[in-house]
N, C-alpha and C positions, 0 to 999 in steps of 0.2 A: 336294350329296351328289347319287351317281349315283339312289338309291331315289328320294329324292325328285322327281328330272326324270323319271326313265324310267315311273315306274308310275303318276302320272297321267293315263295313259293315258284318253283318254272313255270304251272300251270296258267297260276295267276299273271306272274309278270310276262307267261307269249301268249293270254289273251289281250294284255293292255296293248301290246306291241302292236300287234294285229289291230287293235282297234284304232290306232294311228292311219290306215288304211282309207277313214271312213270320215265324211263332214259329220256325221252326231255315231253316236256310240252311247249305250243304255244301260246303267250296271246296275239294276236291280234284286236287289234282297233287305230283308227284313231288318229292320233294328240290331244292331249289335253282331252283325256277321262282318264289319272291319270293311267297307268300301269304302272307306274314307282315309281309311290307313293305307290298305292297299295304292290306295292313288297316289297318296301323299310320296310314299315309299317308293312307286317306281316312278315317278318325275322324279324325284332325289337322285335314283341311282340311273336316270339315264342324262341326269343336268341338265331336265329344263326348267325355266321358271313358268307355272301357267297362271292365269290371270284365276282366280280362284271367287268362286260368288258362294256363298250361301241361302237360302231362304231361313229365318229364326223362326217364323210363330205362320198361320193361316196366312194370306195376304191375297185380296181379292182387286187392288188396285194398284193398274198396269206404270201409272206414274210414282206409285211409293215403293216398287219392286225398283224400276229404274235409278230410281234413285239412291235405293240403299246399292246398286248396280254399281254405279257412279264412282258412291264412298270406296268400295272395295277396290274397286281396283285402282282406283287414286291413291290408296293405301302401297299399290307397288308401283303404279305407272300412274304420276302425278298430273304427268301433262294427259295421257289419252284420261282419265277418271272427267279430269274439269272439259276436257273436251267433249264426251258423253253425257256428262250431267249438265251443260248447257245447253246443247241438243234439244233435250227432251225425250222422253218417251218417243218412237217412229211413229207415232197414229197412222202416218200418211206415206203416202208414196214418195216423194221428194224429202224426207226425215228417212225413209231404209233407205236409199240411195247413199243419201249421203254418209249412212252409217254403213253400208256396204263397200263405200268409193273409201273410207277411211281405215277398214280393215284389210282390202286391196294393196294399200298403201304401203300397211305392215310388211300383210305376206310379203311383198317384192323381194324383201331383206332375209326375212326370218319366218319358222312357223308361228303360229298362234295355238298355242290352248286352253281353250276358257271352259275353265270344271263351274255345272253348276253345281250344288251340294243340296238334300234336301229337297228335291225336286216337287215333292209329296205336299207340301207344304203351299203349293201355288195353285192360287185358284181362279187365277186370271184366262179365260179362253182367250182374251186377245193378248198377252202375253204368248199362251200357245201358240195361236195364229204368225207372231214375229220368229220366233225361233224355227217352226215348220219352214216360212221363207228366208231366212238366213242358213236351213240347212239345204234349200233348193237352190240357193243362188250361187250354187258350189265353189265358191270364191280357194283360190289353191293354197295349200299349207293354211287352211284354217280348221281346227278339229275340236268340235262340241263334245263334252263327255258331263253327260246325266247321271249324276248319280241320284237315287230314288225309292221307297220301298215299296211302289206300286207304279203300275205301268202308268207313265204321262199320256194323257191329253191329246194325244199327236198321234197321224197316219203313217203307223210304224213299216204295218204290213206294206204302203204303198211304197214308202221310202226302201225299205228292205228290197222289194223290186225292180226300184231304180238305183239295188249297189248305192245306196246313202245312207245307210245306217246301218249299226251291228246288236246286237245283242249282249250280254254277260249276265247267265244269271246268278243266283243265289247257289245255284249246284256248284259253278266254278269256286267259292268260297267254302263250303264247308270243310269242316277239317277233317281228317280225318284219325285212326290212333297213332300215326306214325308222328300226325303232326304234336298231339298231345303229349306227345314225350319229349320232343324235345321244345316243346311250350317247359317243361319242368326242369329239361337238362341246361337249357340257357337261361335257368334264374337258379339252377343249383339248389334242388331240390326235390333231394330222394325221394322216389317212388315206384315202387313194383309195379307190375304186369297188371295185377287188378284193381288198382288205383289207375295205374292209368283210364284201364279201359272201362272202370265204372264213371272217371270224369268225361270219357267222349262219349257214352252213354246219356248221361242226364247235360250233357251241353248243344246234345242236338245241333252241333254243327257251328254253335254259336261262339265265337271266339274272346266275345263279351263276359257268357258265362263260363267258360272254362278258364280264363283267368282265375273269375271270383272262386271258383270252385278249388282252383290251385293254391290262391290266397286262405281259402278256410282250411283247408288239409295240412297247409305250411303251420294258420296258428291252432290248429285243432288236435291235428294227426288223425283228422276223417273226414270223407267227402261227405256224408250221410246221406239223408232222403230228399228226393224234387224237392226242392223249393220257391218258390215266386224270387223272379229276381231282386225286387226290394227288400225281401228276405235275406237273401248273399250279401244284398251291398250294408244293409243296417249291421248283419251278424261278420263282415269282413271289415270292411272301409272306412263305415264310421265310428270301428272300435276303437280305430288309432285317431280319431279328431272328436273325443269325448269333452276337451278341457277347453277345445274353440266353437263350439255346435253353432253360438247367435253368429261369431261370425264366417261362419263356410257356408253360413245358410245363404248368405249372400249371391252365392254364385247361384243361387238357384235362379233369379231373374236377371241374370250376364250372361249373353247366348258367348260373347266373344268379348274382350276385355285388352287394352296393354294398362302397364306393371303404372302410368303417372293414374289413369286412371281410378284405378282400384286404390291407389294409395293417397286421393284425394278424399275418398267415402271412409280409409279406415285408420288412415295414416302413414307415413312411408316404414316404422317400421314394424307394423304389425300385418302390413301386406307384403314385405320383405317376407317376413319369418313364415305365413300361408301359402306363399307362394314353392318354397322351399320346402317345406314339409308335403306339399302335396307331392309334387315329384318325387321325392326319397321316398314315398310311401305308393310309387307307380301309378295311382290315381287317372285316372282317364280325363288326363289334359295335356293338351299338347300344344306348343310354340314356334307360332311359323316367324322366320327370322326376318322374310322379305316384308311382312307390313309390322314384327313387333308387339305381335298382338297374342295372345292365349283365347284356348275355345276347350272347351268342357263338351266330353261326349253327352251326346242326346238323353242317353241313361242315366248318367249319374247328373244331370242339370236337372230331368223331369221329376226322379227320387226326391233332391235335394229342396225342387219350388214346393212339392206335394206334402213330403213329411219332412223338410225342417222349417222352409221359410212362412209354410202357410203357420207353424205353430210360434213362430214366433208375433210377440204382441202386437196389435194395432200402431200403438205410437213407434216402436222400431221398425215396424216392417213401412211405415211411408217415412221415415227419415234414410231408410238405406232408398226408396224412391226418387225424394226429394234431394240427397247428395247425388244422386245418378241422374238425375232428370239434370240436376244443374252442373255436372263436368260435360254431360253432352250437346246441352246447347251453347255452353262458354267455346265450345271445340267443332260449331257447325255443325253437329247430327241432330237437324232443330225438331225434323217431324218426332224423331223418336226420342229425345229429351222433354219435348213439350207433352205428350205423352205418360213418362215417368212422371213431371212433374205434375198429374192430370190424378193420375192413380195416387200421388201424395197430398190430394185435395191443397196442393202452395199454389192457391189463384192470386196471388198479390207475384209472385217470382214468375207465373205464365203475362200476366201483363206488362211486370216488368221488360217481360224480354221481348213484348209487341212494341212497347217503346223503342227500341233499336230497330230501324228503317230496313238495314239487312235480314231484319229474323221474318219480316211482313214476307216473304215468299210463299211461307206458309200459306197464304192466303189459295196461292194457286195452285200450290201442291197438294194440297188435302180441305179443300174448304170445308166441303161436310164435318169434319171433323173438327175445323174451328168455330164453324157455328155453336155446333155439339156443346164444345168445348165453354164458352162464351155463354150460352144461354143456361147452360147448369152453375155459372157461377152468379153470387149474392150483388145485386145490383146493385148496392152502397159500396164493394170493392171496385165498379168499374166504373163509380162514379168518383172515385177515389185518385183511377188514373186513366183520367177523361185525355188523355193522349192515345193513350194503347186502342181507348173506348172509339173516339172519334177513327181514328185507321183502321175497326172494324167496322165503322161507320160508313165510312167511304168504300171500304171492299162491298158490302151491300147494295150501295146507293149506285154502285156504279157497274157493279157487272153482275152482282148473282140476283138478289131479292130486293125490286123498289118499293115495291107497300111496303115490306115489314121494317126496311131500314128508313123509309121515310116516316113511319108509325114513334119508332126509336127516338127519329133524331125532334120530331114535335116534341115527344117528351120533354129530351132532355134539353131540347128552347127554351120550354114553359119552367122545368126547376130553374133553366138558369135566370130567368125573367123575375120569378116570383124570388131569386135569394134561397132558396130550397137547400141548395148545396154546399157545401164546404170541400171547395177543393183549391188545391197549390197550383194559384197560377202563372208561376211563376218562370215568364220566356212562353206561355201560352195565352193567346189573347182570345179567348172560349166563343167570344160573341162573331168574333170573324171567319175564323174555322166553321162554325155551325154553317154563317152566312155563305161559303165556298158549297162546303154541302149542300145547302137549297138550291144551288144554283147549279148542280150536278144532278138533281132532281127535276128540273123542268125539260127535258131532254123535246129537243128539235125546237123548243120556243128560245128563238135569239134573241128577241127585246128581254125576255122574264131573265136568261141566265147570265146577258152582259150588264141587265143594270145590281143581277148581284153581286156578280163578279166587281165590277165597278166600286161597289159600296165594298164588299169582304176589302179590298185592298185598299183604300181607305182607311181599314179598321186596322188591317195586318204591317202594312207600308212594307210587306215582304211578301214571302214565299211561304207556304203553307206549310204546315211540321207534317199532314199527310199523306203527301204526293212522293207516288213512290219513283225510284230511276226508270224502269220503263213505264209510268201510269204511257196508257196508249188514249189520246184524245180523241183519238177518232173512232174508237167504240170497235177497233176490229174492221173496220170497212177503208176500201181504198176509193171512197170518193165522198167529198167532204157535203158535198151539195146535196149527197143523196141522203145525208143525213136533215139534211134540213131549209132543204125546199119544200112547200109544203103549201103555200097558197099561190093562187094561179097570179100569175100578173105579177110575179113579186120574182121573180130568176135572178134580173141583177141586184136587185133590192138585198136581195137576199143576199148574195154575195158580197158584195160592195158594206154590208152593215158586217159581217164574219171579218171582211181585210180591214177595216177599220177598228172594233172590239176588243180583236183575239191577243192584243199587246196584252190583253189584264188574267189570260188566260194565262199566257206565258210570264207573266210576272209573279202572279200567284205558284201557279207549276213550275218555277226556280230553269225558267228558259222550255220546259214542255211547248212543244208544240210550235216551236219556228221554223220558220219557211210554210207555215198553211197558210201565211195570207195570201204567199203567193200562189199556193197549190191549187185555194178555191179560184182564183182568178184564170189560172189555167185551167180547171175543167168550163169553168163560164164560157170563154173566148172559145173553146171547141165545141163545147156543146150550141152555139149559134154559127158555128163555121166559121169560126178567124184562126186559121188552122197556123199562121205565123205567129200571131200576138198570143197564141198559144202554148206554143214553142218556145217563147222570151218567157214568160210567165214560169212554163214547166223548170227551164232551167235557171230558173232563181231560187225557185224550192227547194230545185236537187244542192245546190249550192253553199245555199243557207243550210239544209237539211245536215248535210255532212259533216259541219264542221263542230256537231253537240258530240252524237250523231243523233237524228231526232228520227225515230224511224218513221212514223205515221204519214208527215209529210216527204222524206225519204221515198217511201214506196206509192203514195198518192200524186208526187211529183214526176217520178219515172215508168209508173203507169200511162198516165195520160201523154207523155211523152212520148209512149210504144204509140198508141191509139193517134195520135200526129203519122208516127212513121208509116203506118197502116192506112190513114188518107190518105197520106203519097204516096202509098205503093209498092211502100218501103218495107217488107215484110219479114228477109231479112235484121234489118235494124231494129225492127223492133225487138226480133224474139232476142239478139245481143243486149239490146237497152235494159232486158226485163234481169237476160244470164249475167250480166256484168253487175246485175245489182249483189248476187251470191257472191260471186267471185272473189268481191273485192269485202265480203264484212271479214269482221278479227271472229274469230274461235269468240272468243265471250259473249258475241252479240248474236251465235246460233239462232239460240231458244227463244231470239224475240222475232226471226224471222220466220220459223215452222212451227211456232207457241200460236193453241189454239189460240191468241188475243191478236195473233197477228193480220193486217191481212194482205202480206205476200202471200198465201196460198190462194187467198182468193183471187187474187190479182192475174197468177198464173193462169188459172185455169182459165178465168176471162179469156187473157190474151189467145191460151190454143184453141178456145173457140172459135174469134173470131179469125183467127188465119188459118182454118180448118185442120189442128196434129188431137182429132182424135186421137188415136192410139196411146199421147199421152197422158190424159186426163186423170185426173184423180180417183184412184177406187173408191174413197167414201162420196165421190159427186154422182159418179158414174152408178154405183147402188143408191144414190136418195140417200145418203145419210152425213151429206155435209152441215145441214144447218144440226145435224145434234154433236156435229165436233165444236162448232163456231161458241166461242167462251163469252163473247158479250152479247144481250139477245139484240139488242141496234143492227148486229149486221146480219142476223137472221135469213134478213127478209132476199139479201144477196146469193147467201147460199139457195133458196128459191129462186131465183131467177135466173141463178145458172143453171141448175137441174131444169128448168123452165125449155132452155136454150139446148141442153144437152137432147132432151128428147125430143124438140123440131131438130135439129142434126138427123135421131138416130128414125126419123118418118112416126113415131108415135102420138100420134094427133090425140086422140082418145084421153090418152094419161096428161097429154100437155093440157085439153082443153079442162080437165077435173081438175090439174094441180092450177090451175089462173083460178080457180071458184077460192082454193085457199088463200091464194096470194091477195085477191080482192080483199078476203076477210083482216089477213096479217097488217096489210098497207093502212089500211081503213081506223087501224088502233091510233096512229100519228099523221092520219092522212100524208103518210108519204106517196107528192107527187110522181117524183122518178121513179117507183116502186112500182103506180097505178101504170105511167109508158109501158111499160113492160109487160104489166102485165095484160094489160088491155091489147098489144101490138099481139102480143104471142098466142091471147084469148083468140083475138081475130084471124090467123095464117090457121090455127086450129083448125077453126069453124070453117075458114074458106075452103081445108082437103076436107072434111066433113061432110059438109054441108054443103055452101055453095058462094059465092062472095054478092050476095045479097046479103044474106042472114049475118058474114062475115063484117058486116057495114055497120053493126051496131055497137061493137067494140071499139072497132077502127076510127070514130065517129068521136069516141071518147077519148081517145091518144091522140089527134089533129086537133083537137078545143085542148087542150092543153098544150101543147108545142106551141101553135099559131100562136099562143096569149103574148108566147118567153122566145118566140123564134127559133125555138131548141127544133134542130136540124140533126146532129150528130146518131145520137141516141137510137133517132128516129131511120136515120140512112143506113147502118150499119147491120140492118136487118135485108140489105139489100135484093138479095138473092129470091126469098121471100115477099118482098115488102113494096116491090114494085107491080105484079097485077093488081094489088089491092089497091092501089094509088091511080094507075089510071085509071081502074072502075071509079076511084071514089070522087076524081075529077068527071067523069063522063056524066058524074051522076048530080056535080054539083059547081062542074064548072071552073075554069083557071083562073087562079090566083099568083101576084107575085110570090105568096108565099109555099105554092101546092108545084108551083111552075120548080121555085131551087129546091126544095123537097126530094123532088121526081127527079131531077137533073144527078143532085149528090147521092140519090140512092143508085140511080143507073151507077153512077161511078164505080160506088161500095157493091155493085153487083157482077161489076168486071173483076173486081179486085178477089172478092168473095172466088171468085170460078176459077184463076188461077192459085187460088191459095186450094181450093179444094184437087185440081189437077194435079200441081207438084204433090201433095199429102195423098195423091192416089193408093199407090199400092199401101202407107202407114193408114189405110183407113180400117184395115183388119185387125182385129182384137190377137191378143198374144197365143190364145190356143184356136185363134182361122190359122194363125199364121203357119202354128203347129201340123194343123192338119192341111195347110196347102202345099210345107213340103214332103209331110206322106202323100198326098197328091202326087206329086209327081213322081215319086219313086214305082209308083204303080198298084200301091197299096190295096185289097179292099176296104171296104167300111168294117169288116169286122177285125181285118186284122191293122187295123190305123184304130178303134177303140181297146183293142190288148194294146198293143201301144203304149198308150193315152189311159189307159183305165177308165175309160165311158166306158159309157152300154152303144151299141149301135144306133138305137135310135137316138143319142146325143148326138153322134154323126152325123145322122142324117139334116138336123136340124141346124149344126154348121154348114153346111155343106148347101141347105139352102138358105142359108145368111150369104157365103161365100158369093154365089151365082147372082143372089138378089145387088151384093153391095158390087160387083165387077158386070156386068149385064149377061153374063153365062146363060148357057141354056146345059150346058152337059161339063162331064170332067175335061176333055181334052180344049173346049170353048175357056174356062175358065181358068186352066195352066198357060193358055195363050196371051189371052188376055192380058191376065198378071202379070207375065214375062215381058210385056211386048208394055205395058205401064211402067213396069218395072225401070227398065232399060232408057226410055223414055222421063223418067222423074230423074234417072242416076245424071241423064248427059245434060237436063238444064242445071240439075244442082252445082254439075263440075264448071 
């Protein structure tokens, strides 16, 4: 074939071979210059099998990009593709580290070449940032090749300076007149020098245009004047397909396809004849043996879509979209399939698809698209497919838009009660399903929640059909009581009510929530300072949860057990417990740990804050982006609390005081008392630092009032280092009581534990950039030299040095180096 002979030119092969010396290589050239073919042929010749990923159209969602990437990887390496798909897009540091670890494990035994084609369609800055981080990770034997028509939005020059990137531009792909001559010869088309020069001149370096001009010369004996590429395609390739224009037009909506997919749309014989003819006529069709799929060159596909598919009757267009969508859905390409069915206006098929539990994952992958699709459907159709509609309402109410979901549910409820809806109720007890959804609307009102769930179970007699396998009953929180404690002097009553009544949720949700009745009692006993009982219940929660597994209970129980270990001064055990949680998970459950629906990453940041591991806090937390990553609105308050604790550790008291104002507003919506306790404590500490202890007593008294009535000790005492002076001052003013005496004793114990944590982690309190500065400082480099080395300004270096001096208690460079080395030595001795 043309591409195989032509694109094995020495200069291109050499450039691609050199590219393997870099973590990242960019192949930048306009469409039609042969980037993709050159890369394919190079890897074939080198006998290497790359992981190939290509963008199919403009895409802004990193979740969708990752899902597509995982699916395409799965065609070559099923295990790896499934692992990446379960992991989900790595928004957070733990997820990224997981991806890097997976790749590092593979590259120990073989090189990995990842090719990303048509990168110009990527519109996600988040995906750009991930690619940069992957390149900077400098994983041995990992090579990324990005093929793009334009320069990607990456820090290319910086990566080049660090020898992590090289560029192959369109100059390397330009056809010479000798190449054009070779093109004619290998296709056995006689041509004089003047024809070859004319083709070379008109092609302007494009191999695609040169190929079309060659076909035109073969057909007509003339090259003719300069023509648009669309005209060339029409006058050459399409003349050979005049009898099947309606069939070939289908390829305008298929960027890639398998023979079985094409056969499901056109029929086996028609599909086979079309492929055979396309291959014989040398059209831009390529077969990938690893994935067993065909791809069409974008030039040809764009022509087919704009000039052939768009000319088809609307009815035939919808038929093609419908058949394509059905095949994609049936073969687990859910998002792509639903989008095709939407274009076909096949709403009944979409609703039938959403009645299948496995397909409901699209709610998490692309919730905005789901809302858009469902809202444009005729209401009558939704009422005719009530299971799909109820699942949609479950999604809205539990995690996305409670007010809108509530309005739709009340509307449905009224119509059902008034017999205004005719529906097939076979196997669906609509009144029970509606009652269950009403219970989910009563967020943190446990009396209403359990009364409605009890009623729903009496109607259904079993589990609801709207629940999902990975439904999170704790709504992304690592604390059950955080969600439901809303009235003073009812802390124990709230815990016991959950313990007694959560069985109805478990029954309705097919045992989801198993273990939470123990987890909630573990939290209760921990908060009132009964550590041994808390440990017992936490262990019961973990044992029960591991059998399903039930992730909320597992994470809540493990986090409580870790807090118990901290209370005993067993810092290493606390870390080991949480780390074991991820080490023992299965690949299929990875996404549930790292998902923005999971309390896992919140719990990990909370543990790091409690044990002074500031250097490994997640980037979203340090950048105040944690709440934005949280899927459930119910857990967003935890994001605020953790960010407040981070500001406290950083000594940013003014920012902390302002944040507490936002927190109080947020917690007032549901009268979240655990949230108020943290907000008042943080505000008091900030005010003590900014103003004085007397002013700090205003919020401090509010925190004491809540805790005293319910004997809440631990959440208060865990602020030991900062809270002790305030407690002592408060006792001086108000007098000592048994509760305050116990609270001060516990706070002093935690203060000692936290001091030990800070001492152990002192060398690691420096940020990654500060550690880079510290390393250069030891070599004796000047500020200017350090800035040049790290590609930052001299003023930025000075700011970093100032921060290092402050953290280490140093006054100059020499002292900073000595203090850092001394503390590092102490830390190493202690850890060993």
